[in-house]
MIKEDREN-868230 format. One record per residue: z, x, y of N, C-alpha, C, O in turn; residue number from 1; residue in three letters. Coordinates in steps of 0.001 Angstrom, whole numbers. Last residue first. Layout:
% MIKEDREN-868230
((Z, X, Y), (Z, X, Y), (Z, X, Y), (Z, X, Y), NUM, ALA)
...
% end
This chain:
% MIKEDREN-868230
((26535, 15364, -32192), (25175, 15907, -32190), (24182, 14871, -31669), (22985, 15146, -31594), 206, LEU)
((29001, 14356, -32556), (28790, 15123, -31334), (27385, 15702, -31219), (27077, 16434, -30278), 205, ARG)
((29116, 13211, -35018), (29210, 12304, -33874), (28984, 13007, -32563), (28792, 12348, -31541), 204, SER)
((29173, 15365, -36773), (27920, 14643, -36563), (27953, 13765, -35332), (26932, 13588, -34668), 203, ALA)
((31906, 16081, -36716), (30884, 16999, -36228), (29613, 16236, -35860), (29046, 16431, -34785), 202, VAL)
((33082, 13780, -37799), (33540, 14274, -36500), (32513, 15219, -35880), (32271, 15175, -34674), 201, ALA)
((31781, 13610, -40266), (31559, 12559, -39261), (31974, 13013, -37886), (31314, 12686, -36899), 200, ALA)
((32827, 15887, -41526), (31393, 15782, -41278), (31087, 14744, -40209), (30237, 14966, -39346), 199, ALA)
((35526, 15118, -41672), (35140, 16295, -40886), (33664, 16223, -40526), (33282, 16463, -39380), 198, VAL)
((35241, 12907, -43377), (35809, 12727, -42038), (35467, 13896, -41135), (35151, 13702, -39961), 197, ALA)
((34204, 14131, -45659), (33402, 13123, -44967), (33912, 12897, -43551), (33121, 12714, -42625), 196, ALA)
((36390, 15705, -46353), (35145, 16354, -45952), (34262, 15376, -45187), (33643, 15741, -44187), 195, VAL)
((38179, 13638, -47008), (38514, 14603, -45956), (37249, 15274, -45439), (37058, 15399, -44229), 194, VAL)
((36899, 12281, -49127), (37085, 11610, -47835), (37453, 12554, -46700), (37086, 12310, -45550), 193, PRO)
((36980, 14344, -51222), (35751, 13909, -50594), (35939, 13218, -49254), (35209, 13527, -48312), 192, GLY)
((39276, 14857, -52570), (39100, 15532, -51280), (37857, 15079, -50534), (37689, 15387, -49354), 191, ALA)
((41556, 12817, -54342), (40153, 13153, -54055), (39988, 13734, -52657), (40493, 13181, -51680), 190, PRO)
((44666, 14570, -55034), (43929, 13392, -54588), (42491, 13782, -54253), (42224, 14936, -53919), 189, LEU)
((45985, 16921, -55548), (45723, 16034, -56666), (44974, 14773, -56303), (44669, 13971, -57186), 188, GLY)
((45949, 18198, -53054), (47231, 17782, -53636), (47027, 16744, -54729), (47801, 15792, -54835), 187, ALA)
((42719, 17472, -53020), (43770, 17866, -52081), (45070, 17313, -52621), (45275, 16099, -52644), 186, VAL)
((40018, 18739, -55093), (41037, 17762, -54717), (41943, 18342, -53647), (41938, 19547, -53396), 185, THR)
((36656, 19021, -56375), (37809, 19522, -55638), (38736, 18399, -55220), (38310, 17261, -55018), 184, GLY)
((33468, 17755, -55902), (34307, 18595, -56751), (35436, 19136, -55888), (35198, 19649, -54795), 183, THR)
((31845, 14573, -55628), (32587, 15686, -55050), (33308, 16457, -56140), (33706, 15899, -57162), 182, ALA)
((29464, 12133, -54651), (30041, 12967, -55693), (30711, 14161, -55067), (30214, 14710, -54084), 181, GLY)
((29049, 10474, -52502), (28435, 10122, -53782), (29003, 10935, -54931), (29019, 10469, -56070), 180, GLU)
((30502, 9114, -49679), (30615, 10186, -50666), (30025, 9713, -51986), (30437, 8689, -52530), 179, VAL)
((28804, 8234, -46798), (29360, 7717, -48047), (29348, 8842, -49068), (28309, 9459, -49303), 178, VAL)
((28787, 7862, -43312), (28766, 8774, -44450), (29479, 8184, -45660), (30606, 7700, -45561), 177, PRO)
((26720, 5631, -41615), (28083, 5801, -42129), (28044, 6726, -43344), (27349, 6427, -44315), 176, ARG)
((24079, 5223, -41018), (24823, 6148, -40178), (26241, 6393, -40649), (26909, 7286, -40127), 175, GLY)
((23300, 3505, -43057), (23226, 3046, -41677), (24004, 3918, -40720), (24534, 3430, -39722), 174, GLY)
((24708, 5555, -44994), (24478, 4114, -45100), (24485, 3539, -43687), (25530, 3137, -43176), 173, ASP)
((23868, 8630, -46199), (24141, 7878, -44982), (23762, 6425, -45203), (22625, 6114, -45558), 172, SER)
((25578, 10497, -48694), (24419, 9757, -48217), (24838, 8970, -46989), (26018, 8689, -46781), 171, ARG)
((26650, 13635, -49951), (26838, 12493, -49065), (25509, 11774, -48877), (24446, 12395, -48903), 170, LEU)
((28296, 15648, -52289), (27042, 15035, -51863), (27372, 13795, -51053), (28250, 13009, -51413), 169, ALA)
((30387, 18597, -52014), (30121, 17190, -52249), (28732, 16795, -51787), (28084, 17497, -51010), 168, LEU)
((32904, 20904, -52677), (31482, 20675, -52525), (31232, 19199, -52804), (31808, 18629, -53731), 167, GLU)
((35830, 22523, -51439), (35161, 21323, -51932), (33653, 21414, -51705), (33190, 21926, -50686), 166, VAL)
((38810, 23567, -51174), (37539, 24218, -51470), (36687, 23179, -52187), (36813, 22985, -53396), 165, ASP)
((41780, 23795, -49431), (40684, 22907, -49806), (39455, 23776, -50051), (39107, 24620, -49225), 164, ILE)
((45337, 24388, -49707), (43941, 24845, -49593), (42958, 23769, -50035), (43261, 22944, -50897), 163, PRO)
((47838, 22958, -47603), (47292, 23132, -48948), (45827, 23542, -48800), (45150, 23096, -47874), 162, VAL)
((50720, 23470, -45562), (49259, 23449, -45714), (48857, 23681, -47169), (49459, 24493, -47871), 161, PRO)
((53565, 21327, -46002), (52982, 22665, -46063), (51462, 22570, -46228), (50968, 21699, -46944), 160, GLN)
((54673, 18865, -46204), (54017, 19175, -44939), (53398, 20551, -44921), (52767, 20926, -43933), 159, GLY)
((54246, 17088, -49295), (54738, 18229, -48523), (53968, 18388, -47223), (52776, 18090, -47146), 158, SER)
((54723, 13549, -49636), (53916, 14749, -49800), (54421, 15849, -48878), (54960, 15572, -47807), 157, LEU)
((55976, 10846, -50494), (56650, 12098, -50147), (55795, 13323, -50426), (56093, 14074, -51355), 156, PRO)
((55094, 7894, -49070), (54584, 8880, -50015), (55143, 10250, -49661), (54805, 10777, -48601), 155, VAL)
((56469, 6592, -47030), (56528, 6045, -48379), (56119, 7082, -49414), (56702, 7157, -50495), 154, VAL)
((56289, 7069, -44336), (57440, 7630, -45032), (57563, 7164, -46461), (58625, 7307, -47067), 153, GLY)
((54015, 6330, -43106), (55096, 5350, -43089), (56342, 5850, -43801), (57346, 5140, -43867), 152, ALA)
((52422, 8456, -43699), (52776, 8246, -42299), (53934, 7272, -42172), (54740, 7370, -41247), 151, ALA)
((52138, 7970, -46453), (52841, 9156, -45985), (53300, 8980, -44547), (54435, 9315, -44209), 150, LEU)
((50589, 5683, -46496), (51949, 5629, -47012), (52786, 6791, -46552), (53981, 6650, -46291), 149, GLY)
((48267, 6800, -45398), (48925, 5701, -44716), (50365, 5551, -45181), (51262, 5319, -44371), 148, GLY)
((47664, 8654, -47360), (48053, 9137, -46038), (48737, 8044, -45235), (49672, 8313, -44481), 147, LEU)
((46942, 6945, -49430), (48115, 7816, -49590), (48597, 8310, -48239), (49801, 8379, -47993), 146, ALA)
((44642, 5813, -48311), (45792, 4958, -48630), (47059, 5779, -48774), (48124, 5377, -48307), 145, SER)
((43028, 8108, -48144), (43404, 7393, -46930), (44603, 6495, -47164), (45490, 6415, -46314), 144, GLY)
((42733, 8662, -50853), (43454, 9605, -50007), (43893, 8934, -48719), (45007, 9163, -48248), 143, LEU)
((41220, 6466, -51756), (42582, 6680, -52246), (43389, 7628, -51373), (44587, 7427, -51172), 142, PRO)
((39346, 5630, -48694), (39547, 5763, -50123), (40984, 5982, -50517), (41889, 5724, -49723), 141, GLY)
((39072, 7585, -45605), (39105, 6375, -46411), (39456, 6658, -47862), (39817, 7779, -48218), 140, GLY)
((40260, 8798, -42605), (39967, 9146, -43985), (40098, 7898, -44837), (41127, 7224, -44795), 139, VAL)
((41104, 7928, -40201), (39809, 8602, -40216), (39356, 8916, -41632), (38195, 9264, -41846), 138, ALA)
((43634, 7023, -40506), (42584, 6018, -40545), (41200, 6634, -40529), (40217, 5949, -40812), 137, GLU)
((45434, 9020, -40129), (44877, 8903, -41472), (43790, 7856, -41562), (43087, 7784, -42570), 136, GLY)
((46273, 10605, -37613), (45355, 9482, -37751), (44693, 9435, -39104), (43516, 9772, -39230), 135, GLY)
((48248, 12423, -37438), (47215, 12483, -36413), (46194, 11371, -36549), (45333, 11213, -35683), 134, SER)
((49844, 11924, -39663), (50403, 11672, -38343), (49350, 11661, -37249), (49515, 10976, -36239), 133, GLN)
((48113, 12727, -41721), (48579, 11345, -41647), (49076, 11010, -40253), (48772, 9943, -39718), 132, ALA)
((47853, 15426, -41088), (46676, 14570, -41112), (47070, 13102, -40994), (46443, 12334, -40264), 131, LEU)
((50452, 16319, -41396), (49867, 16328, -40059), (48633, 15442, -39991), (48383, 14787, -38979), 130, GLU)
((50624, 15927, -44170), (51551, 15229, -43283), (50991, 15178, -41854), (51044, 14143, -41190), 129, ARG)
((48711, 17622, -45170), (48496, 16182, -45306), (49433, 15396, -44395), (49076, 14325, -43905), 128, LEU)
((47411, 20364, -43685), (48693, 19708, -43931), (48450, 18211, -43998), (48037, 17596, -43015), 127, SER)
((44955, 22537, -45003), (45303, 21329, -44267), (46696, 20853, -44651), (47096, 20938, -45812), 126, ILE)
((42305, 24903, -44985), (43677, 24553, -45357), (44098, 23408, -44455), (43668, 23308, -43306), 125, SER)
((38981, 25311, -46399), (39938, 25097, -45317), (41347, 25016, -45879), (41551, 25056, -47092), 124, ALA)
((35698, 24912, -46918), (36791, 25802, -47291), (37775, 25780, -46128), (37444, 26182, -45013), 123, GLN)
((33322, 22628, -47817), (34451, 22840, -46915), (35441, 23778, -47566), (35969, 23486, -48640), 122, LEU)
((29940, 21519, -47826), (31016, 22313, -48405), (32100, 22502, -47358), (31823, 22531, -46158), 121, THR)
((27446, 19083, -48586), (28443, 19641, -47679), (29443, 20462, -48462), (29760, 20152, -49611), 120, SER)
((24250, 17534, -48423), (25237, 18303, -49183), (26186, 18942, -48185), (25788, 19300, -47077), 119, SER)
((22676, 14329, -48147), (23278, 15506, -47530), (24146, 16223, -48565), (24704, 15596, -49465), 118, TYR)
((19615, 12825, -49245), (21050, 13067, -49397), (21468, 14347, -48681), (20713, 15317, -48619), 117, ALA)
((16894, 12694, -49100), (17638, 11637, -48420), (19143, 11867, -48442), (19880, 11180, -47734), 116, SER)
((14525, 15225, -48411), (15664, 14765, -49205), (16427, 13710, -48414), (16584, 13827, -47198), 115, ASP)
((12619, 16206, -46699), (12173, 15358, -47788), (13288, 14822, -48660), (13027, 14033, -49568), 114, GLY)
((14351, 19141, -45972), (13228, 18291, -45622), (12766, 17503, -46847), (12548, 18081, -47912), 113, ASP)
((17867, 19049, -46845), (16535, 19652, -46840), (15473, 18633, -46449), (15671, 17425, -46577), 112, PRO)
((20749, 18956, -45116), (19819, 18029, -45772), (18428, 18640, -45702), (17857, 18742, -44617), 111, ARG)
((24135, 20015, -44830), (22701, 20292, -44895), (21967, 19135, -45558), (22494, 18444, -46430), 110, ALA)
((26925, 21548, -43636), (26336, 20220, -43826), (24830, 20414, -43774), (24302, 20923, -42785), 109, LEU)
((29868, 23502, -44046), (28419, 23365, -44005), (28033, 21906, -44225), (28726, 21150, -44906), 108, THR)
((32499, 25505, -42931), (32041, 24136, -43164), (30515, 24116, -43070), (29941, 24652, -42123), 107, PHE)
((35178, 27709, -43319), (33725, 27540, -43396), (33413, 26079, -43710), (33983, 25491, -44629), 106, ARG)
((37823, 27526, -42569), (37204, 28845, -42634), (35676, 28711, -42604), (34980, 29491, -41954), 105, GLN)
((39659, 25313, -40654), (38447, 25488, -41455), (37975, 26934, -41395), (37756, 27490, -40319), 104, ILE)
((42414, 23537, -40711), (41990, 24871, -40288), (40844, 25302, -41201), (41051, 25615, -42373), 103, ASP)
((42899, 20225, -39846), (42306, 21116, -40845), (41889, 22427, -40195), (41107, 22436, -39245), 102, ALA)
((43778, 18297, -38072), (44767, 19272, -38564), (44208, 20237, -39607), (44972, 21000, -40199), 101, PRO)
((40721, 18208, -36380), (41999, 17554, -36571), (43011, 18590, -37016), (43105, 19657, -36409), 100, GLY)
((39318, 21073, -37209), (38920, 19667, -37114), (40151, 18838, -37421), (40586, 18761, -38570), 99, ALA)
((38646, 24284, -36132), (39701, 23318, -36403), (39155, 21916, -36203), (38595, 21604, -35152), 98, GLN)
((37001, 27165, -37520), (36998, 25944, -36718), (38213, 25104, -37066), (38747, 25202, -38170), 97, THR)
((35619, 29329, -38775), (36848, 29512, -37995), (37022, 28370, -36993), (37169, 28588, -35791), 96, GLN)
((32278, 27984, -38568), (33274, 28887, -39142), (34455, 29029, -38195), (34321, 28874, -36981), 95, GLU)
((29654, 25829, -39460), (30754, 26100, -38540), (31777, 26972, -39261), (32103, 26729, -40422), 94, LEU)
((26377, 24937, -39800), (27368, 25895, -40285), (28383, 26135, -39177), (28029, 26585, -38088), 93, LEU)
((23793, 22770, -40728), (24974, 22969, -39884), (25915, 23960, -40559), (26212, 23834, -41746), 92, VAL)
((20760, 21462, -40799), (21413, 22691, -41266), (22554, 23020, -40303), (22314, 23494, -39192), 91, ASP)
((18295, 19111, -41709), (19586, 19340, -41044), (20231, 20582, -41652), (20252, 20741, -42873), 90, VAL)
((15133, 17592, -41239), (15904, 18669, -41867), (17156, 18940, -41031), (17092, 18993, -39803), 89, GLU)
((14232, 15365, -39874), (13711, 15603, -41218), (14564, 16622, -41966), (14708, 16534, -43186), 88, ASP)
((16518, 13281, -38090), (15863, 14575, -38275), (15396, 14727, -39721), (16060, 14285, -40659), 87, PHE)
((17913, 10913, -38051), (16570, 10901, -37510), (15816, 12211, -37692), (14605, 12259, -37475), 86, GLY)
((20467, 11433, -38930), (19546, 10773, -39854), (18108, 10799, -39355), (17177, 10716, -40156), 85, ASP)
((21912, 12395, -36764), (21369, 13342, -37733), (20318, 12714, -38629), (19376, 13387, -39046), 84, LEU)
((22630, 9993, -35463), (21791, 10974, -34777), (21156, 11948, -35763), (19983, 12295, -35616), 83, ALA)
((24232, 8692, -37445), (23017, 8064, -36947), (22084, 9073, -36280), (20874, 9026, -36499), 82, GLU)
((26637, 9424, -38422), (25475, 10181, -38899), (24162, 9670, -38303), (23093, 10180, -38638), 81, PHE)
((28495, 7589, -37408), (28521, 8970, -36910), (27274, 9754, -37299), (26884, 10669, -36575), 80, ALA)
((29136, 4894, -37446), (27730, 5279, -37474), (27564, 6731, -37011), (26609, 7058, -36307), 79, GLU)
((31845, 4553, -37232), (31221, 4126, -38476), (29760, 4538, -38576), (29195, 4536, -39670), 78, THR)
((34345, 5813, -35983), (32941, 6139, -35766), (32164, 5826, -37028), (31855, 6725, -37810), 77, ARG)
((36988, 5346, -36676), (36248, 4238, -36110), (34789, 4539, -35837), (34040, 3626, -35490), 76, GLY)
((38186, 8593, -35938), (38376, 7297, -36582), (37577, 6224, -35876), (37495, 6190, -34648), 75, PRO)
((37330, 11567, -35898), (36741, 10447, -35155), (36935, 9134, -35895), (35970, 8592, -36434), 74, ALA)
((39198, 14553, -35155), (38602, 13591, -36073), (38230, 12332, -35303), (38739, 12069, -34214), 73, LEU)
((38300, 17034, -32700), (39180, 15975, -33193), (38454, 15085, -34181), (37246, 14878, -34070), 72, PRO)
((37576, 20349, -32991), (36927, 19040, -33008), (37910, 17999, -33525), (38320, 18073, -34684), 71, ILE)
((37066, 23375, -31731), (38176, 22475, -32024), (37657, 21051, -31865), (37342, 20605, -30762), 70, ARG)
((35431, 26461, -32753), (35463, 25142, -32114), (36699, 24358, -32540), (37300, 24640, -33576), 69, THR)
((34949, 28981, -33834), (36075, 28808, -32931), (36163, 27444, -32260), (36901, 27287, -31287), 68, GLY)
((31390, 28825, -34007), (32648, 29443, -34411), (33709, 29152, -33366), (33421, 29082, -32171), 67, THR)
((28178, 27668, -35249), (29301, 27686, -34327), (30515, 28379, -34904), (30661, 28509, -36119), 66, GLY)
((24973, 26465, -35373), (25806, 27603, -35761), (26947, 27696, -34759), (26711, 27792, -33555), 65, ARG)
((22594, 24143, -36429), (23820, 24351, -35662), (24566, 25546, -36243), (24768, 25632, -37455), 64, VAL)
((19434, 22699, -36199), (20224, 23786, -36776), (21401, 24070, -35853), (21229, 24219, -34643), 63, GLU)
((17198, 20184, -36980), (18321, 20552, -36131), (19151, 21593, -36879), (19523, 21397, -38036), 62, ILE)
((13760, 19257, -37051), (14865, 20043, -37594), (15950, 20236, -36539), (15659, 20427, -35359), 61, ARG)
((12082, 17121, -36038), (11751, 17868, -37253), (12973, 18540, -37871), (13207, 18416, -39073), 60, ASP)
((13362, 13851, -35063), (12879, 15200, -34815), (12608, 15900, -36128), (12866, 15354, -37201), 59, GLY)
((14518, 10898, -33284), (14038, 11603, -34465), (13516, 12978, -34068), (13258, 13241, -32894), 58, SER)
((15103, 9134, -31135), (16140, 9528, -32077), (15653, 10202, -33334), (16309, 10099, -34370), 57, GLY)
((13192, 8715, -29290), (13417, 7618, -30233), (14367, 8030, -31351), (14438, 7370, -32388), 56, TRP)
((13089, 11091, -28016), (13436, 9915, -27208), (13712, 8707, -28084), (14395, 7774, -27660), 55, LEU)
((12104, 12793, -29920), (13531, 12846, -29619), (13979, 11631, -28809), (15127, 11199, -28915), 54, LEU)
((9379, 12483, -29845), (10112, 11858, -30958), (11606, 11795, -30662), (12294, 10869, -31091), 53, ARG)
((8466, 14114, -27869), (8828, 12745, -27470), (9488, 11981, -28610), (10096, 10937, -28377), 52, VAL)
((7618, 16449, -29061), (9001, 16386, -28590), (9426, 14980, -28209), (10618, 14672, -28222), 51, ALA)
((5640, 15828, -32052), (5798, 16031, -30605), (7241, 15826, -30169), (7999, 15114, -30828), 50, PRO)
((8046, 18038, -33021), (6668, 17957, -32531), (6061, 16639, -33000), (5980, 16372, -34199), 49, PHE)
((11020, 19721, -32668), (10420, 18393, -32756), (9009, 18440, -32199), (8795, 18830, -31051), 48, SER)
((14002, 21411, -33235), (12545, 21466, -33282), (12011, 20047, -33460), (12495, 19283, -34294), 47, ARG)
((16826, 22844, -31823), (16159, 21599, -32196), (14653, 21822, -32157), (14106, 22346, -31186), 46, ILE)
((19752, 24629, -32235), (18302, 24727, -32101), (17674, 23439, -32631), (17961, 23007, -33747), 45, GLU)
((22777, 25527, -30817), (22024, 24446, -31449), (20541, 24678, -31183), (20131, 24897, -30043), 44, VAL)
((25667, 27379, -31007), (24241, 27435, -30707), (23534, 26351, -31507), (23678, 26271, -32727), 43, GLU)
((28928, 27635, -29692), (27991, 26925, -30564), (26569, 27159, -30073), (26304, 27139, -28871), 42, VAL)
((32252, 28637, -29534), (30877, 28976, -29183), (29934, 28343, -30197), (30115, 28492, -31405), 41, THR)
((35394, 27345, -28205), (34482, 27854, -29210), (33098, 28130, -28653), (32811, 27894, -27479), 40, GLY)
((36590, 24220, -26727), (36599, 25647, -27004), (35580, 26034, -28063), (34984, 25184, -28724), 39, GLY)
((36208, 21538, -26485), (37593, 22006, -26601), (37679, 23490, -26960), (38711, 23961, -27438), 38, ASN)
((33408, 21349, -26286), (34260, 20690, -25291), (35686, 21210, -25301), (36314, 21317, -24247), 37, GLU)
((31440, 22211, -27908), (32264, 23244, -27275), (33289, 22657, -26314), (33966, 23399, -25603), 36, GLU)
((30110, 19896, -28629), (30828, 20632, -29668), (31780, 21671, -29082), (32809, 21980, -29683), 35, LEU)
((28982, 19170, -26159), (29923, 18259, -26836), (30743, 18996, -27890), (31941, 18748, -28028), 34, ARG)
((27335, 21365, -25598), (28441, 21022, -24695), (29461, 20128, -25391), (30667, 20312, -25228), 33, ARG)
((25484, 21206, -27724), (26354, 22373, -27580), (27549, 22051, -26693), (28673, 22436, -27018), 32, GLU)
((24178, 18797, -27136), (24971, 18911, -28363), (25932, 20086, -28284), (27076, 19980, -28727), 31, ALA)
((22920, 19553, -24730), (23886, 18459, -24749), (24781, 18512, -25975), (25990, 18301, -25880), 30, GLY)
((21203, 21556, -25637), (22277, 21895, -24692), (23342, 20813, -24659), (24532, 21113, -24570), 29, SER)
((19449, 20039, -27230), (20281, 21074, -27842), (21449, 21437, -26935), (22571, 21609, -27413), 28, ALA)
((18192, 18450, -25281), (18985, 17813, -26329), (19923, 18816, -26992), (21071, 18483, -27286), 27, TYR)
((16952, 20508, -23813), (17918, 19621, -23170), (18803, 18929, -24201), (20017, 18832, -24020), 26, ARG)
((15234, 21677, -25683), (16309, 22460, -25084), (17373, 21590, -24447), (18562, 21896, -24529), 25, GLY)
((13480, 19488, -26230), (14316, 20073, -27283), (15491, 20871, -26727), (16611, 20764, -27228), 24, PRO)
((12338, 18946, -23492), (13200, 18015, -24223), (14044, 18678, -25317), (15253, 18450, -25338), 23, LEU)
((10647, 21058, -22492), (11949, 20764, -21899), (12871, 19973, -22829), (14054, 20292, -22944), 22, VAL)
((8200, 21349, -23808), (8956, 22543, -23444), (10405, 22234, -23077), (11294, 23050, -23321), 21, LEU)
((7339, 18744, -24096), (7453, 19586, -25286), (8301, 20817, -25010), (9039, 21276, -25883), 20, GLN)
((7202, 17930, -21432), (8200, 17329, -22319), (8412, 18186, -23563), (9541, 18336, -24030), 19, LEU)
((5013, 19503, -20643), (6318, 19712, -20017), (7425, 19148, -20905), (8454, 19791, -21112), 18, VAL)
((3008, 18360, -22241), (3340, 19783, -22386), (4725, 20071, -21820), (5518, 20789, -22430), 17, VAL)
((2974, 15766, -21249), (3338, 15986, -22644), (3727, 17445, -22891), (4653, 17731, -23651), 16, LEU)
((2090, 16252, -18641), (3417, 15664, -18854), (3885, 15892, -20284), (5060, 16179, -20513), 15, ALA)
((-504, 17193, -19141), (481, 18094, -18542), (1896, 17573, -18761), (2807, 18354, -19037), 14, LEU)
((-1654, 14851, -20127), (-1559, 16031, -20994), (-524, 17015, -20470), (237, 17601, -21240), 13, ALA)
((-1501, 13248, -17848), (-788, 12844, -19064), (-603, 14029, -20004), (459, 14199, -20603), 12, ALA)
((-3178, 14676, -16137), (-1763, 14506, -15786), (-944, 14123, -17005), (174, 14607, -17185), 11, ALA)
((-5603, 14425, -17483), (-5031, 15752, -17282), (-3544, 15669, -16957), (-2747, 16478, -17433), 10, ALA)
((-5984, 11646, -17355), (-5849, 12308, -18646), (-5209, 13674, -18527), (-4377, 14053, -19351), 9, GLY)
((-6231, 11365, -14572), (-5141, 10677, -15297), (-4902, 11343, -16646), (-3759, 11576, -17036), 8, VAL)
((-8554, 12848, -14115), (-7283, 13282, -13528), (-6086, 12637, -14236), (-5064, 13284, -14466), 7, TRP)
((-10373, 11276, -15534), (-10161, 12670, -15926), (-8838, 13193, -15390), (-8095, 13881, -16089), 6, LEU)
((-10288, 8939, -14086), (-9817, 8921, -15473), (-9540, 10335, -15972), (-8599, 10567, -16732), 5, LEU)
((-11413, 9873, -11654), (-10020, 9396, -11713), (-9461, 9371, -13135), (-8307, 9734, -13363), 4, PRO)
((-14095, 10551, -12668), (-13175, 11577, -12184), (-11722, 11095, -12151), (-10846, 11843, -12586), 3, ARG)
((-15285, 8098, -13490), (-15042, 9162, -14437), (-14015, 10166, -13969), (-13163, 10598, -14744), 2, GLY)
((-15497, 6454, -11237), (-14606, 6049, -12322), (-14247, 7236, -13226), (-13108, 7383, -13668), 1, MET)
% end
């Protein structure tokens, strides 16, 4: 009896070691492929101990660094933050990126260990007309309503790109990003929904 149990224990320990070595890299590679689907270069690092936490959608830390990516906005992705919520710490930085019609110089999304709220920054330029035409349903709140009117020809906003420089706090409500506070506007309208839409588009690929 003793020797078979010893072999079973050794096999289980070996399986855990293999999972610890393989799972984080596999999950990181999957996220990189999704973010690079339309171009660009992305490096994702995932830390999780034990690694089997990843099988249940949680981990210690996810770090993303990317440039030159092209990410379509994700209307209807109401639980886009669900994958990120399982990590204790989140650190995302994308540069020279396009998300929908937004030309992004720098985008960050972070949540320190032990904090329940995300912080995000966005430096970009965007054409509200193109945003409306490409799917204003991805953006909620007053700006989303204005974009809906713009798409219908009701709101006469310029098609020229306007700069965005925004900092905001986000919380996740069951995976749905909710803006808690923001500084900055887009053509006089709240810019928070634009950043939330970009954040959701990125998060949905992680």
